[in-house]
N, CA, C and O atoms as CSV, one atom per row, in Angstrom:
chain,resi,resn,atom,element,x,y,z
A,1,MET,N,N,0.839,-1.192,0.000
A,1,MET,CA,C,0.000,0.000,0.000
A,1,MET,C,C,0.882,1.254,0.000
A,1,MET,O,O,1.888,1.322,0.707
A,2,GLN,N,N,0.490,2.224,-0.794
A,2,GLN,CA,C,1.273,3.448,-0.917
A,2,GLN,C,C,0.973,4.399,0.239
A,2,GLN,O,O,-0.177,4.555,0.650
A,3,GLN,N,N,2.038,5.038,0.761
A,3,GLN,CA,C,1.846,6.002,1.842
A,3,GLN,C,C,1.255,7.297,1.306
A,3,GLN,O,O,1.542,7.714,0.184
A,4,LYS,N,N,0.423,7.923,2.134
A,4,LYS,CA,C,-0.211,9.175,1.730
A,4,LYS,C,C,0.845,10.288,1.633
A,4,LYS,O,O,1.713,10.412,2.497
A,5,LYS,N,N,0.754,11.077,0.587
A,5,LYS,CA,C,1.704,12.168,0.375
A,5,LYS,C,C,1.452,13.290,1.383
A,5,LYS,O,O,0.308,13.694,1.593
A,6,ILE,N,N,2.517,13.789,2.004
A,6,ILE,CA,C,2.404,14.871,2.985
A,6,ILE,C,C,2.573,16.198,2.256
A,6,ILE,O,O,3.603,16.422,1.619
A,7,PRO,N,N,1.561,17.099,2.339
A,7,PRO,CA,C,1.699,18.390,1.654
A,7,PRO,C,C,2.793,19.246,2.302
A,7,PRO,O,O,2.809,19.434,3.519
A,8,MET,N,N,3.697,19.755,1.476
A,8,MET,CA,C,4.794,20.590,1.963
A,8,MET,C,C,4.565,22.032,1.530
A,8,MET,O,O,4.065,22.292,0.436
A,9,ARG,N,N,4.936,22.964,2.403
A,9,ARG,CA,C,4.829,24.386,2.104
A,9,ARG,C,C,6.116,25.073,2.569
A,9,ARG,O,O,6.827,24.570,3.439
A,10,MET,N,N,6.400,26.239,1.966
A,10,MET,CA,C,7.601,26.988,2.350
A,10,MET,C,C,7.227,28.138,3.269
A,10,MET,O,O,6.301,28.898,2.987
A,11,CYS,N,N,7.957,28.256,4.370
A,11,CYS,CA,C,7.781,29.392,5.276
A,11,CYS,C,C,8.311,30.637,4.566
A,11,CYS,O,O,9.421,30.626,4.036
A,12,ILE,N,N,7.513,31.716,4.557
A,12,ILE,CA,C,7.970,32.931,3.873
A,12,ILE,C,C,8.968,33.721,4.715
A,12,ILE,O,O,9.526,34.716,4.252
A,13,GLY,N,N,9.194,33.276,5.958
A,13,GLY,CA,C,10.187,33.927,6.811
A,13,GLY,C,C,11.567,33.332,6.632
A,13,GLY,O,O,12.512,34.034,6.275
A,14,CYS,N,N,11.686,32.016,6.885
A,14,CYS,CA,C,13.001,31.357,6.861
A,14,CYS,C,C,13.250,30.550,5.586
A,14,CYS,O,O,14.330,29.984,5.419
A,15,ASN,N,N,12.254,30.489,4.676
A,15,ASN,CA,C,12.358,29.764,3.396
A,15,ASN,C,C,12.593,28.267,3.558
A,15,ASN,O,O,13.135,27.634,2.652
A,16,GLN,N,N,12.201,27.687,4.686
A,16,GLN,CA,C,12.356,26.243,4.874
A,16,GLN,C,C,11.084,25.522,4.477
A,16,GLN,O,O,9.981,25.970,4.789
A,17,MET,N,N,11.242,24.407,3.789
A,17,MET,CA,C,10.098,23.573,3.440
A,17,MET,C,C,9.735,22.736,4.660
A,17,MET,O,O,10.588,22.075,5.252
A,18,ARG,N,N,8.470,22.774,5.021
A,18,ARG,CA,C,7.976,21.998,6.153
A,18,ARG,C,C,6.620,21.422,5.782
A,18,ARG,O,O,5.988,21.848,4.815
A,19,SER,N,N,6.185,20.444,6.571
A,19,SER,CA,C,4.854,19.912,6.312
A,19,SER,C,C,3.825,20.985,6.650
A,19,SER,O,O,4.048,21.825,7.522
A,20,LYS,N,N,2.721,20.946,5.962
A,20,LYS,CA,C,1.675,21.959,6.113
A,20,LYS,C,C,1.190,22.056,7.563
A,20,LYS,O,O,0.820,23.137,8.021
A,21,LYS,N,N,1.191,20.923,8.288
A,21,LYS,CA,C,0.717,20.900,9.674
A,21,LYS,C,C,1.635,21.672,10.622
A,21,LYS,O,O,1.180,22.161,11.656
A,22,GLU,N,N,2.924,21.785,10.282
A,22,GLU,CA,C,3.889,22.479,11.140
A,22,GLU,C,C,3.803,24.001,11.003
A,22,GLU,O,O,4.316,24.732,11.851
A,23,LEU,N,N,3.158,24.473,9.939
A,23,LEU,CA,C,3.130,25.900,9.647
A,23,LEU,C,C,1.777,26.518,9.976
A,23,LEU,O,O,0.770,25.819,10.090
A,24,VAL,N,N,1.773,27.834,10.125
A,24,VAL,CA,C,0.545,28.592,10.345
A,24,VAL,C,C,0.249,29.349,9.056
A,24,VAL,O,O,1.142,29.949,8.459
A,25,ARG,N,N,-0.997,29.316,8.638
A,25,ARG,CA,C,-1.386,30.012,7.404
A,25,ARG,C,C,-1.831,31.425,7.748
A,25,ARG,O,O,-2.645,31.637,8.648
A,26,VAL,N,N,-1.284,32.381,7.019
A,26,VAL,CA,C,-1.742,33.768,7.104
A,26,VAL,C,C,-2.615,33.957,5.878
A,26,VAL,O,O,-2.190,33.661,4.761
A,27,VAL,N,N,-3.830,34.448,6.074
A,27,VAL,CA,C,-4.768,34.519,4.959
A,27,VAL,C,C,-5.312,35.931,4.786
A,27,VAL,O,O,-5.596,36.627,5.761
A,28,ARG,N,N,-5.451,36.340,3.528
A,28,ARG,CA,C,-6.154,37.585,3.202
A,28,ARG,C,C,-7.492,37.185,2.610
A,28,ARG,O,O,-7.561,36.582,1.539
A,29,SER,N,N,-8.552,37.529,3.325
A,29,SER,CA,C,-9.892,37.149,2.890
A,29,SER,C,C,-10.272,37.932,1.636
A,29,SER,O,O,-9.634,38.932,1.309
A,30,PRO,N,N,-11.310,37.479,0.938
A,30,PRO,CA,C,-11.772,38.225,-0.247
A,30,PRO,C,C,-12.146,39.682,0.081
A,30,PRO,O,O,-12.106,40.545,-0.796
A,31,GLU,N,N,-12.508,39.949,1.338
A,31,GLU,CA,C,-12.841,41.331,1.753
A,31,GLU,C,C,-11.591,42.155,2.039
A,31,GLU,O,O,-11.673,43.375,2.183
A,32,GLY,N,N,-10.426,41.493,2.125
A,32,GLY,CA,C,-9.174,42.211,2.368
A,32,GLY,C,C,-8.677,42.133,3.794
A,32,GLY,O,O,-7.665,42.756,4.115
A,33,ASN,N,N,-9.354,41.384,4.675
A,33,ASN,CA,C,-8.907,41.235,6.064
A,33,ASN,C,C,-7.793,40.201,6.137
A,33,ASN,O,O,-7.861,39.150,5.501
A,34,ILE,N,N,-6.759,40.518,6.929
A,34,ILE,CA,C,-5.636,39.595,7.074
A,34,ILE,C,C,-5.668,39.026,8.484
A,34,ILE,O,O,-5.792,39.765,9.461
A,35,SER,N,N,-5.554,37.684,8.583
A,35,SER,CA,C,-5.591,37.029,9.889
A,35,SER,C,C,-4.837,35.705,9.818
A,35,SER,O,O,-4.460,35.242,8.742
A,36,LEU,N,N,-4.624,35.105,11.002
A,36,LEU,CA,C,-4.032,33.775,11.056
A,36,LEU,C,C,-5.146,32.757,10.867
A,36,LEU,O,O,-6.253,32.922,11.379
A,37,ASP,N,N,-4.838,31.714,10.131
A,37,ASP,CA,C,-5.808,30.656,9.862
A,37,ASP,C,C,-5.239,29.358,10.410
A,37,ASP,O,O,-4.459,28.685,9.736
A,38,HIS,N,N,-5.626,29.002,11.631
A,38,HIS,CA,C,-5.094,27.789,12.261
A,38,HIS,C,C,-5.706,26.526,11.666
A,38,HIS,O,O,-5.114,25.451,11.768
A,39,THR,N,N,-6.881,26.636,11.048
A,39,THR,CA,C,-7.533,25.469,10.458
A,39,THR,C,C,-7.013,25.183,9.055
A,39,THR,O,O,-7.051,24.040,8.598
A,40,GLY,N,N,-6.523,26.224,8.367
A,40,GLY,CA,C,-6.053,26.054,6.992
A,40,GLY,C,C,-7.186,25.980,5.989
A,40,GLY,O,O,-6.969,25.591,4.841
A,41,LYS,N,N,-8.389,26.344,6.398
A,41,LYS,CA,C,-9.546,26.203,5.527
A,41,LYS,C,C,-10.269,27.515,5.203
A,41,LYS,O,O,-11.255,27.504,4.466
A,42,LYS,N,N,-9.800,28.632,5.737
A,42,LYS,CA,C,-10.460,29.907,5.455
A,42,LYS,C,C,-10.288,30.261,3.976
A,42,LYS,O,O,-9.241,29.984,3.390
A,43,PRO,N,N,-11.301,30.866,3.380
A,43,PRO,CA,C,-11.172,31.254,1.972
A,43,PRO,C,C,-10.260,32.476,1.830
A,43,PRO,O,O,-10.208,33.330,2.715
A,44,GLY,N,N,-9.555,32.546,0.724
A,44,GLY,CA,C,-8.709,33.702,0.455
A,44,GLY,C,C,-7.296,33.295,0.094
A,44,GLY,O,O,-6.961,32.111,0.042
A,45,ARG,N,N,-6.485,34.295,-0.152
A,45,ARG,CA,C,-5.087,34.087,-0.530
A,45,ARG,C,C,-4.277,33.775,0.715
A,45,ARG,O,O,-4.392,34.482,1.715
A,46,GLY,N,N,-3.459,32.729,0.676
A,46,GLY,CA,C,-2.712,32.318,1.852
A,46,GLY,C,C,-1.212,32.341,1.657
A,46,GLY,O,O,-0.703,32.225,0.542
A,47,ALA,N,N,-0.515,32.493,2.777
A,47,ALA,CA,C,0.938,32.377,2.834
A,47,ALA,C,C,1.252,31.653,4.137
A,47,ALA,O,O,0.483,31.736,5.095
A,48,TYR,N,N,2.364,30.953,4.179
A,48,TYR,CA,C,2.671,30.128,5.343
A,48,TYR,C,C,3.870,30.647,6.114
A,48,TYR,O,O,4.843,31.132,5.537
A,49,LEU,N,N,3.777,30.532,7.449
A,49,LEU,CA,C,4.839,30.936,8.366
A,49,LEU,C,C,5.061,29.843,9.402
A,49,LEU,O,O,4.126,29.136,9.779
A,50,CYS,N,N,6.309,29.708,9.863
A,50,CYS,CA,C,6.564,28.849,11.018
A,50,CYS,C,C,5.837,29.481,12.210
A,50,CYS,O,O,5.583,30.685,12.218
A,51,ASN,N,N,5.514,28.686,13.186
A,51,ASN,CA,C,4.828,29.195,14.377
A,51,ASN,C,C,5.859,29.872,15.283
A,51,ASN,O,O,6.043,29.478,16.435
A,52,ASN,N,N,6.519,30.887,14.750
A,52,ASN,CA,C,7.646,31.526,15.409
A,52,ASN,C,C,7.644,33.021,15.047
A,52,ASN,O,O,7.688,33.368,13.866
A,53,PRO,N,N,7.594,33.908,16.054
A,53,PRO,CA,C,7.595,35.347,15.758
A,53,PRO,C,C,8.822,35.811,14.964
A,53,PRO,O,O,8.743,36.809,14.248
A,54,GLU,N,N,9.958,35.101,15.078
A,54,GLU,CA,C,11.163,35.485,14.336
A,54,GLU,C,C,10.939,35.373,12.827
A,54,GLU,O,O,11.418,36.208,12.060
A,55,CYS,N,N,10.214,34.346,12.408
A,55,CYS,CA,C,9.928,34.187,10.975
A,55,CYS,C,C,9.025,35.308,10.475
A,55,CYS,O,O,9.169,35.759,9.339
A,56,LEU,N,N,8.092,35.762,11.314
A,56,LEU,CA,C,7.239,36.889,10.937
A,56,LEU,C,C,8.084,38.148,10.778
A,56,LEU,O,O,7.868,38.927,9.849
A,57,LYS,N,N,9.048,38.354,11.682
A,57,LYS,CA,C,9.931,39.530,11.584
A,57,LYS,C,C,10.746,39.498,10.298
A,57,LYS,O,O,10.911,40.523,9.635
A,58,LYS,N,N,11.263,38.305,9.941
A,58,LYS,CA,C,12.035,38.183,8.692
A,58,LYS,C,C,11.151,38.467,7.480
A,58,LYS,O,O,11.564,39.160,6.551
A,59,ALA,N,N,9.925,37.923,7.497
A,59,ALA,CA,C,9.004,38.134,6.381
A,59,ALA,C,C,8.626,39.609,6.263
A,59,ALA,O,O,8.471,40.131,5.159
A,60,ARG,N,N,8.480,40.277,7.410
A,60,ARG,CA,C,8.129,41.702,7.408
A,60,ARG,C,C,9.278,42.541,6.861
A,60,ARG,O,O,9.069,43.452,6.060
A,61,LYS,N,N,10.498,42.222,7.304
A,61,LYS,CA,C,11.678,42.976,6.872
A,61,LYS,C,C,11.897,42.846,5.362
A,61,LYS,O,O,12.238,43.820,4.692
A,62,SER,N,N,11.700,41.644,4.840
A,62,SER,CA,C,11.927,41.422,3.404
A,62,SER,C,C,10.673,41.684,2.569
A,62,SER,O,O,10.690,41.503,1.351
A,63,ARG,N,N,9.591,42.109,3.217
A,63,ARG,CA,C,8.328,42.478,2.567
A,63,ARG,C,C,7.698,41.317,1.798
A,63,ARG,O,O,7.034,41.529,0.784
A,64,ARG,N,N,7.908,40.091,2.281
A,64,ARG,CA,C,7.374,38.919,1.583
A,64,ARG,C,C,5.862,38.802,1.709
A,64,ARG,O,O,5.206,38.325,0.784
A,65,LEU,N,N,5.291,39.232,2.843
A,65,LEU,CA,C,3.828,39.174,2.964
A,65,LEU,C,C,3.174,40.142,1.987
A,65,LEU,O,O,2.153,39.817,1.380
A,66,GLU,N,N,3.760,41.338,1.829
A,66,GLU,CA,C,3.222,42.299,0.869
A,66,GLU,C,C,3.238,41.714,-0.541
A,66,GLU,O,O,2.291,41.881,-1.309
A,67,ARG,N,N,4.337,41.022,-0.867
A,67,ARG,CA,C,4.451,40.412,-2.186
A,67,ARG,C,C,3.432,39.284,-2.360
A,67,ARG,O,O,2.813,39.155,-3.417
A,68,ALA,N,N,3.265,38.481,-1.326
A,68,ALA,CA,C,2.324,37.355,-1.406
A,68,ALA,C,C,0.882,37.846,-1.557
A,68,ALA,O,O,0.084,37.235,-2.268
A,69,PHE,N,N,0.553,38.955,-0.883
A,69,PHE,CA,C,-0.817,39.461,-0.908
A,69,PHE,C,C,-1.024,40.608,-1.896
A,69,PHE,O,O,-2.107,41.191,-1.954
A,70,HIS,N,N,0.006,40.930,-2.669
A,70,HIS,CA,C,-0.085,41.952,-3.726
A,70,HIS,C,C,-0.586,43.303,-3.196
A,70,HIS,O,O,-1.498,43.896,-3.773
A,71,GLY,N,N,0.011,43.789,-2.097
A,71,GLY,CA,C,-0.382,45.096,-1.589
A,71,GLY,C,C,0.264,45.407,-0.254
A,71,GLY,O,O,0.843,44.533,0.391
A,72,ALA,N,N,0.160,46.655,0.151
A,72,ALA,CA,C,0.741,47.102,1.416
A,72,ALA,C,C,-0.042,46.531,2.595
A,72,ALA,O,O,-1.256,46.337,2.525
A,73,ILE,N,N,0.685,46.268,3.677
A,73,ILE,CA,C,0.057,45.752,4.893
A,73,ILE,C,C,0.365,46.735,6.022
A,73,ILE,O,O,1.532,47.025,6.282
A,74,PRO,N,N,-0.675,47.255,6.701
A,74,PRO,CA,C,-0.452,48.219,7.781
A,74,PRO,C,C,0.288,47.606,8.976
A,74,PRO,O,O,0.220,46.400,9.212
A,75,ASP,N,N,0.998,48.464,9.725
A,75,ASP,CA,C,1.752,48.015,10.896
A,75,ASP,C,C,0.862,47.320,11.923
A,75,ASP,O,O,1.295,46.376,12.583
A,76,GLU,N,N,-0.392,47.789,12.060
A,76,GLU,CA,C,-1.293,47.194,13.059
A,76,GLU,C,C,-1.505,45.710,12.764
A,76,GLU,O,O,-1.621,44.901,13.684
A,77,ILE,N,N,-1.556,45.359,11.491
A,77,ILE,CA,C,-1.759,43.952,11.102
A,77,ILE,C,C,-0.561,43.119,11.552
A,77,ILE,O,O,-0.729,42.035,12.109
A,78,PHE,N,N,0.660,43.630,11.306
A,78,PHE,CA,C,1.853,42.902,11.729
A,78,PHE,C,C,1.882,42.742,13.249
A,78,PHE,O,O,2.240,41.680,13.759
A,79,GLU,N,N,1.504,43.798,13.970
A,79,GLU,CA,C,1.493,43.734,15.434
A,79,GLU,C,C,0.468,42.716,15.916
A,79,GLU,O,O,0.727,41.975,16.864
A,80,MET,N,N,-0.693,42.677,15.270
A,80,MET,CA,C,-1.736,41.719,15.637
A,80,MET,C,C,-1.254,40.288,15.366
A,80,MET,O,O,-1.445,39.400,16.197
A,81,LEU,N,N,-0.631,40.068,14.204
A,81,LEU,CA,C,-0.127,38.739,13.862
A,81,LEU,C,C,0.965,38.295,14.831
A,81,LEU,O,O,0.996,37.141,15.258
A,82,GLU,N,N,1.864,39.229,15.176
A,82,GLU,CA,C,2.941,38.912,16.112
A,82,GLU,C,C,2.375,38.561,17.488
A,82,GLU,O,O,2.851,37.632,18.140
A,83,GLY,N,N,1.362,39.303,17.923
A,83,GLY,CA,C,0.713,39.023,19.202
A,83,GLY,C,C,0.060,37.638,19.200
A,83,GLY,O,O,0.161,36.896,20.176
A,84,GLU,N,N,-0.604,37.302,18.105
A,84,GLU,CA,C,-1.269,35.991,18.006
A,84,GLU,C,C,-0.234,34.861,17.989
A,84,GLU,O,O,-0.441,33.822,18.616
A,85,LEU,N,N,0.884,35.061,17.273
A,85,LEU,CA,C,1.916,34.034,17.231
A,85,LEU,C,C,2.587,33.857,18.596
A,85,LEU,O,O,2.869,32.736,19.018
A,86,THR,N,N,2.837,34.975,19.278
A,86,THR,CA,C,3.516,34.932,20.570
A,86,THR,C,C,2.634,34.308,21.651
A,86,THR,O,O,3.082,33.454,22.415
A,87,HIS,N,N,1.381,34.743,21.704
A,87,HIS,CA,C,0.487,34.287,22.773
A,87,HIS,C,C,-0.230,32.999,22.424
A,87,HIS,O,O,-0.805,32.347,23.296
A,88,GLY,N,N,-0.199,32.634,21.164
A,88,GLY,CA,C,-0.884,31.424,20.729
A,88,GLY,C,C,-0.161,30.140,21.088
A,88,GLY,O,O,-0.732,29.054,20.982
A,89,LYS,N,N,1.111,30.255,21.519
A,89,LYS,CA,C,1.908,29.068,21.844
A,89,LYS,C,C,1.483,28.424,23.128
A,89,LYS,O,O,2.061,27.416,23.534
């Protein structure tokens, strides 16, 4: 019997390939709201991050989230995401 394939995704902070379960999805909804998606099922454009505030800082510095979501992201959004990653552990 063949083993089930594990979906792999790249963290936009550290550029490491990890299984989808190890990463947290950041999603921009069709309305334009950006939030963390712990279920991985919210509709919208997604990008993946390690469950680590350092990866969010790297992604913010290199503007990878802006590139993934095709637009500017306000500082309040980054602060909210960092708070959720820090306190969500």
